[in-house]
FIFI-957020 format. One record per residue: residue in three letters; x negated, z, y of N, C-alpha, C in turn. Coordinates in steps of 0.1 Angstrom, whole numbers, padded with zeros to 4 digits, always signed. Atoms other than C-alpha are relative to their C-alpha. Layout:
! FIFI-957020
AlaXZYXZYXZY ...
***
This chain:
! FIFI-957020
Met+0000+0015+0003+0082+0203+0273-0004-0002-0014 Ile+0002+0003+0014+0084+0189+0238-0012-0009-0001 Pro+0012+0009+0002+0050+0174+0227+0004-0014-0005 Lys-0003+0013+0005+0050+0137+0222-0005-0002-0014 Lys+0004+0002+0014+0049+0127+0186-0011-0011-0001 Lys+0010+0009+0002+0018+0110+0174+0005-0011-0010 Val-0004+0011+0008+0021+0076+0157-0008-0001-0013 Val+0007+0004+0012+0013+0070+0121+0004-0015-0002 Leu-0002+0014+0001+0009+0032+0119-0003-0006-0014 Phe+0002+0007+0013+0014+0014+0086-0001-0015+0002 Ile+0002+0015+0000+0000-0021+0083+0004-0005-0013 Val-0005+0005+0013+0018-0040+0056+0000-0015+0000 Glu+0001+0014+0002+0018-0075+0042+0013-0008+0003 Gly-0012+0007-0002+0055-0084+0046+0011+0009+0004 Ala-0012-0007-0005+0089-0074+0060+0006+0009-0011 Asn-0007-0008+0010+0101-0062+0026-0007+0014-0002 Asp+0007-0013+0001+0074-0034+0026+0007+0009+0011 Gln-0006-0008-0011+0089-0022+0059+0014+0004-0004 Ile-0014-0002+0004+0125-0025+0046+0000+0012-0010 Ala+0000-0009+0011+0117-0005+0015-0005+0014+0003 Leu+0007-0012-0002+0095+0022+0029+0002+0007+0013 Ser+0000-0006-0014+0101+0028+0066+0009+0012+0001 Val-0010-0011-0002+0132+0050+0065-0004+0012-0009 Pro+0004-0012+0007+0121+0072+0036-0012+0007+0006 Leu+0012-0007-0006+0087+0078+0053+0004+0007+0013 Glu-0004-0006-0012+0104+0085+0086+0007+0013-0003 Asn-0007-0013+0003+0126+0111+0069-0009+0011-0005 Leu+0010-0010+0004+0096+0128+0054-0009+0005+0011 Leu+0010-0004-0010+0072+0127+0083+0007+0002+0013 Thr-0008-0002-0011+0095+0142+0108-0007+0004+0013 Asn+0009-0005-0011+0067+0156+0130-0008-0012+0006 Glu+0008+0011-0004+0052+0121+0134+0009-0012+0003 Asn-0008+0013-0004+0064+0087+0148-0005-0011-0010 Val+0004+0009+0010+0063+0064+0118+0003-0014+0005 Lys-0001+0014-0005+0057+0027+0128-0006-0009-0010 Phe+0005+0010+0009+0051-0005+0109-0005-0012+0008 Glu+0005+0012-0005+0030-0035+0118+0000-0010-0012 Val-0001+0010+0010+0039-0065+0096-0009-0012+0003 Ile+0010+0011-0003+0011-0091+0093+0003-0013-0007 Glu-0004+0012+0008+0028-0116+0069-0012-0007-0006 Gly+0012+0005+0007-0003-0120+0048-0007+0011-0006 Asp+0009-0010+0007-0030-0102+0029-0014+0000+0008 Val+0013-0001-0008-0058-0091+0053-0012+0001-0009 Thr+0012-0002+0009-0080-0082+0023-0004-0013-0007 Ala+0003+0013+0006-0078-0118+0010-0002-0011+0010 Asp+0000+0011-0010-0075-0138+0042-0013+0000+0009 Tyr+0012-0001-0008-0107-0125+0059-0011+0006-0008 Ile+0011-0004+0008-0141-0113+0049-0009+0009+0009 Gly+0010-0009-0006-0166-0085+0058+0006+0007+0013 Lys-0004-0006-0013-0165-0072+0094+0012-0006+0006 Thr-0012+0007-0005-0138-0097+0102+0013+0008-0004 Val-0012-0008+0005-0113-0076+0081+0002+0012+0009 Val-0001-0012-0008-0120-0045+0101+0004-0004+0014 Ala-0004+0005-0013-0117-0065+0133+0014-0004+0001 Lys-0014+0004+0001-0084-0079+0122+0009+0012+0000 Ile-0008-0012+0000-0071-0044+0115+0001+0006+0014 Gly+0001-0004-0014-0083-0034+0149+0010-0008+0009 Asp-0009+0008-0008-0064-0063+0164+0015+0003-0003 Cys-0014-0004+0003-0032-0052+0146+0003+0013+0008 Val-0002-0013-0007-0036-0017+0161+0002-0003+0015 Asn+0000+0003-0014-0043-0031+0196+0013-0008+0004 Asn-0013+0007-0002-0013-0055+0193+0012+0009+0000 His-0011-0009+0001+0010-0028+0182+0001+0009+0013 Cys+0001-0008-0013-0001-0006+0212+0005-0008+0012 Lys-0004+0008-0011+0004-0034+0236+0015-0003+0000 Val-0014+0003+0001+0038-0044+0224+0009+0012+0002 Asn-0008-0012+0000+0051-0008+0222-0004+0009+0012 Gly+0004-0008-0012+0034+0006+0253-0007+0013-0004 Tyr+0007-0011+0004+0012+0030+0234-0015-0001+0005 Glu+0014-0001-0002-0023+0042+0243-0006+0002-0014 Lys+0006-0002+0013-0048+0043+0214+0000+0015-0003 Ser+0000-0015+0003-0048+0081+0218+0013+0004-0006 Asp-0013-0003+0006-0012+0080+0207+0001-0002-0015 Ile+0001+0003+0015-0022+0068+0172-0007+0011-0007 Leu+0006-0011+0008-0027+0097+0148-0009-0006-0011 Glu+0008+0007+0010-0039+0074+0120+0006-0013-0003 Val-0004+0013+0004-0037+0039+0106-0001+0000-0016 Val-0001+0001+0014-0026+0033+0070+0002-0014-0004 Leu-0002+0014+0006-0031-0001+0052+0006+0001-0014 Leu-0006+0001+0013-0008-0008+0023-0003-0013-0006 Val+0005+0013+0005-0021-0035+0000+0006-0002-0014 Asp-0002+0004+0014-0010-0053-0032-0013-0003-0007 Met+0013+0002+0007-0037-0053-0058-0001-0015-0005 Asp+0000+0014+0004-0027-0088-0072-0010-0002-0012 Gly+0009+0002+0011-0049-0081-0103-0014-0003+0004 Ala+0013+0004-0005-0080-0084-0082-0012+0004-0008 Phe+0012-0006+0007-0103-0063-0104-0001-0004-0014 Ile+0001+0003+0014-0097-0079-0137-0011-0010-0002 Asp+0011+0010+0004-0123-0100-0156+0005-0014+0003 Pro-0004+0014-0003-0122-0136-0143+0005-0008-0012 Asp-0004+0007+0012-0119-0147-0179+0015+0002-0004 Leu-0014-0003+0002-0084-0132-0179+0010-0008+0009 Ile-0008+0009-0008-0072-0157-0154+0001-0014-0007 Ile-0002+0011+0009-0057-0185-0176+0006-0012+0007 Gln-0006+0012-0007-0051-0220-0164+0013-0004-0007 Asp-0013+0004+0005-0015-0230-0168+0008-0007+0011 Asp-0007+0008-0010+0002-0258-0148+0015+0003+0001 Thr-0014-0004+0000+0036-0243-0157+0004+0007+0013 Phe-0003-0008-0011+0033-0220-0128-0006-0005+0013 Leu+0005+0005-0013+0029-0229-0091-0008+0011+0008 Lys+0007-0011-0006+0015-0195-0082-0004+0010-0011 Pro+0004-0010+0010+0000-0165-0100+0012+0006-0007 Tyr-0010-0007+0008+0021-0152-0129-0007+0011-0007 Tyr+0007-0012+0004+0012-0116-0137+0006+0005-0013 Cys-0002-0006+0013+0011-0102-0172-0008+0013+0000 Pro+0007-0012+0001-0001-0067-0182-0015-0001-0002 Asp+0014+0002+0004-0034-0081-0194-0006-0013+0004 Lys+0005+0013-0004-0038-0115-0178+0008-0006+0011 Ile-0007+0007-0011-0028-0139-0150+0000-0015-0004 Tyr+0000+0014+0002-0016-0174-0155+0000-0007+0014 His+0001+0006-0013-0025-0197-0126-0003-0015-0001 Pro+0003+0014+0001-0026-0235-0120-0014-0004+0003 Lys+0014+0002-0004-0061-0233-0104-0008+0013-0001 Pro+0007-0013+0002-0080-0203-0118-0012+0001+0009 Asp+0012-0001-0009-0112-0211-0098+0004+0004+0014 Asn-0004-0004-0014-0093-0207-0065+0004+0014+0000 Leu-0004-0014+0001-0078-0174-0076-0012+0009-0002 Ile+0012-0008+0002-0112-0161-0088-0008+0002+0013 Lys+0007-0001-0013-0127-0169-0054+0008+0010+0009 Thr-0008-0009-0008-0098-0151-0037-0002+0015-0004 His+0003-0013+0006-0103-0121-0060-0013+0006+0004 Ala+0014-0005-0004-0140-0119-0052+0000+0004+0015 Lys-0001-0004-0014-0132-0118-0015+0007+0013+0002 Lys-0009-0012+0000-0105-0092-0020-0008+0012-0004 Lys+0008-0011+0006-0128-0070-0041-0010+0005+0011 His+0010-0003-0010-0155-0072-0015+0006+0008+0012 Asn-0006-0007-0011-0132-0062+0013+0006+0014-0003 Leu-0005-0013+0004-0115-0034-0006-0011+0010-0002 Asn+0011-0009+0002-0148-0019-0016-0006+0005+0013 His+0005-0004-0013-0157-0018+0021+0011+0009+0006 Leu-0010-0007-0007-0123-0006+0034+0003+0014-0006 Ile-0003-0013+0005-0119+0023+0010-0010+0011+0004 Lys+0010-0010-0006-0150+0039+0025+0001+0001+0015 Leu+0000+0000-0015-0140+0032+0061+0008+0012+0005 Pro-0007-0012-0005-0131+0065+0078+0009-0002+0012 His-0007+0002-0012-0120+0051+0111+0001-0015+0004 Val-0001+0013-0006-0108+0020+0129+0000+0002+0015 Ile+0001-0001-0015-0114+0013+0166-0008+0013+0003 Lys+0010-0011-0002-0142+0039+0163+0005+0014-0004 Thr-0004-0014+0001-0121+0071+0163+0013+0002-0008 Ile-0013-0002+0006-0087+0065+0147-0001+0001-0016 Pro+0001-0001+0014-0085+0078+0111+0007-0011-0008 Phe-0005+0011+0008-0080+0051+0085+0000+0003-0015 Ser+0000-0001+0015-0070+0050+0048+0008-0012-0005 Ile-0006+0012+0006-0058+0024+0024+0006+0004-0014 Tyr-0007-0003+0013-0032+0027-0005+0005-0013-0006 Phe-0004+0013+0008-0022+0002-0032+0012+0001-0007 Phe-0010+0003+0010+0006-0012-0052-0005-0010-0010 Ser+0005+0009+0011-0002-0028-0085+0012-0004-0009 Cys+0007+0011-0007+0003-0057-0090+0004-0001+0014 Asn-0005+0001-0014+0025-0056-0059+0011+0010+0002 Met-0010-0011-0002+0051-0035-0043+0013-0002-0008 Asp-0011+0002+0008+0079-0052-0062-0002+0006-0014 His+0003-0005+0014+0062-0043-0095+0002+0015+0000 Val-0001-0014+0000+0060-0007-0084+0015+0005+0001 Ile-0013-0005-0003+0095-0003-0070+0011-0004-0010 Cys-0011+0004+0009+0115-0022-0096-0005-0005-0014 Gly+0005+0003+0013+0091-0030-0125-0002-0015-0003 Asp+0002+0014+0002+0088-0068-0120-0010-0005+0010 Ala+0011+0004-0009+0056-0083-0106+0002-0015+0004 Asn-0001+0014-0002+0069-0119-0105+0014-0004+0005 Leu-0012+0003-0006+0100-0119-0084+0000-0012+0010 Thr-0001+0010-0010+0112-0148-0063+0002+0007+0014 Gln-0001-0006-0013+0114-0143-0025+0014+0006+0002 Ile-0014-0005-0001+0152-0138-0027+0000+0014-0008 Met+0000-0012+0008+0147-0112-0055-0008+0011+0006 Lys+0009-0010-0007+0119-0095-0035+0009+0007+0010 Ser-0008-0006-0011+0143-0089-0006+0011+0009-0006 Lys-0010-0008+0007+0170-0076-0030-0006+0013-0005 Ala+0006-0012+0005+0146-0052-0046-0003+0010+0011 Ala+0003-0008-0012+0135-0039-0012+0013+0007+0005 Asp-0013-0006-0004+0171-0034-0002+0006+0010-0009 Ser-0005-0009+0010+0180-0017-0034-0008+0013+0000 Phe+0009-0012-0001+0150+0007-0031+0004+0008+0012 Leu-0004-0008-0013+0160+0016+0005+0013+0007-0002 Lys-0013-0006+0003+0196+0022-0006-0001+0012-0008 Lys+0001-0011+0009+0185+0045-0033-0006+0012+0006 Tyr+0008-0011-0005+0161+0066-0013+0002+0002+0015 His-0002-0001-0015+0175+0062+0023+0002+0014+0004 Ser-0003-0014-0004+0187+0098+0023-0004+0010-0011 Asp+0004-0009+0011+0169+0112-0007-0016+0001+0000 Ser+0014-0002-0001+0135+0123+0004-0007+0006-0012 Ala+0006-0006+0012+0129+0145-0026-0001-0010-0011 Gly+0001+0010+0010+0137+0116-0049-0011-0010+0003 Phe+0011+0010-0004+0113+0093-0030-0013+0006-0004 Leu+0013-0007+0004+0085+0119-0034-0001+0000-0015 Glu+0000-0001+0015+0094+0124-0071-0004-0013-0006 Phe+0003+0014+0006+0093+0086-0077-0015-0003+0001 Phe+0014+0003-0002+0058+0082-0063-0010+0010-0007 His+0008-0010+0008+0045+0114-0080+0002-0001-0015 Ser-0003+0001+0015+0059+0104-0114-0011-0005-0008 Glu+0010+0005+0009+0037+0098-0143+0000-0015-0002 Asp-0001+0014+0002+0050+0063-0146-0007-0008+0011 Ile+0005+0007-0012+0037+0054-0111-0014+0005+0005 Ser+0012-0005-0007+0010+0077-0098-0013+0000-0009 Val+0013+0000+0007-0027+0074-0107-0010+0007+0009 Gly+0010-0007-0007-0055+0097-0097+0005+0012+0007 Lys-0004-0012-0007-0053+0132-0083-0007+0001+0014 Thr+0007+0001-0013-0076+0123-0054+0000-0015+0004 Tyr+0002+0013-0005-0081+0093-0032-0010-0008-0007 Glu+0011+0006+0007-0114+0086-0048+0004-0004-0015 Glu-0003+0002+0014-0101+0090-0084+0010-0012-0001 Ser-0010+0010+0001-0072+0066-0077-0007-0014+0001 Trp+0007+0013-0002-0096+0038-0065-0009-0003-0012 Ile+0008+0002+0012-0119+0044-0095+0009-0006-0011 His-0009+0004+0011-0089+0040-0118+0004-0015+0002 Ile-0006+0013-0002-0075+0008-0102-0011-0011-0003 Lys+0010+0010+0002-0109-0010-0106-0004-0002-0014 Gln+0004+0000+0014-0112-0003-0143+0009-0010-0008 Asp-0007+0008+0010-0102-0028-0171+0010-0009+0007 Glu-0011+0008-0005-0068-0044-0164+0009+0008+0008 Asn-0009-0010-0007-0055-0015-0143+0006-0006+0012 Ser-0006+0006-0012-0050-0037-0113+0011-0010-0003 Leu-0012+0007+0004-0023-0055-0133+0011+0009-0004 Lys-0010-0010+0006-0005-0024-0145+0007+0007+0011 Arg-0009-0006-0010+0023-0008-0127-0004+0014+0004 Cys+0005-0013-0005+0010+0020-0105-0002-0001+0015 Ser+0003-0001-0014+0003+0032-0070-0007+0013+0003 Asn+0006-0013-0004-0017+0059-0052+0006+0005+0013 Leu-0007-0005-0012+0008+0064-0024+0003+0014-0001 His-0002-0014+0001+0015+0098-0038-0010+0009+0007 Ile+0011-0008-0007-0018+0109-0024+0002+0002+0015 Phe-0004-0001-0014-0007+0101+0011+0011+0010+0002 Leu-0012-0009-0001+0024+0122+0004-0003+0013-0006 Ser+0003-0013+0006+0006+0152-0009-0008+0009+0010 Gln+0007-0009-0009-0006+0183+0011-0014+0001-0004 Glu+0013-0003+0004-0037+0187-0010-0010-0011+0003 Ala+0009+0011-0001-0052+0153-0009-0001-0008+0013 Ile-0001+0008-0012-0042+0139+0024-0011+0005+0010 Arg+0010-0003-0010-0068+0137+0052+0005+0008+0012 Ile-0006-0007-0012-0044+0149+0079+0011+0008-0006 Lys-0011-0009+0006-0022+0179+0070+0013-0004+0005 Arg-0013+0005-0004+0014+0169+0070+0011+0011-0002 Asp-0011-0009+0001+0046+0188+0074+0011-0006-0009 Ile-0009+0004+0010+0063+0179+0042+0005+0013-0007 Lys-0005-0012+0006+0086+0206+0028-0006+0003-0013 Ser+0006-0004+0012+0069+0226+0001+0009-0001-0012 Ser-0010+0001+0010+0101+0226-0019+0001-0014-0006 Met+0000+0014+0005+0100+0188-0021-0012-0003-0008 Leu+0012+0002+0007+0064+0188-0031+0000+0006-0014 Ser-0001-0007+0013+0072+0212-0059+0008-0008-0009 Ile-0008+0009+0009+0098+0188-0072-0008-0011-0005 Ala+0009+0012+0003+0074+0159-0070-0011+0004-0010 Asp+0011-0003+0008+0045+0177-0085+0004+0004-0015 Ser-0004-0005+0013+0065+0191-0114+0000-0011-0011 Gly+0000+0011+0009+0067+0156-0129-0014-0005-0004 Asn+0014+0004+0003+0029+0153-0131-0008+0011-0007 Asp+0008-0011+0007+0020+0185-0149-0004-0004-0014 
***
């Protein structure tokens, strides 16, 4: 009897995250059942303290209920978050009525109501500092959190200020490029242009410094590496060699 594949559950902010990442991750994690739970929002900015952990638990419970899983079927839960410049100095958030929402630059953010964004950032920082130390959700399910800075669009196409239509096009283009190119997907996230930190801890130290939460980077490569990941994965060593060679 073939063993039942365990579920790796990715909790993401929007449908475009699932469009861009689900198939490449499924192709890589062939011994696991890759699933996505789309929450259509930012759990790190919409909730606070223990409520955030409870919300993540609700996402897991909901996914199990809808898909007929037991909690024992979940191998681990992975939260993917946009940094949104959360760790920059509040003085770098500049009032500008030209923009209806945050407009991200490499060293500042323009916003019509800076005080509102500063409050959101404070909440997000508080939650992130808690979640990066959280080893489990629902008591026993391994948990980790990985970031895109400023956001996923910024990482996958180099523009942090896309319209909703352009966000969808960027996700579709990324999927088209890496749909059947697992080695290329690994190489992209391991590249010097994108990856930061050689360990989970180092990556989070980096993103909190200076204006790094506005600069194009991600620590998803750590999830995709044999050495740093909490749960050993069956990713072909030849692919990892290709990816790692870009970071020597």
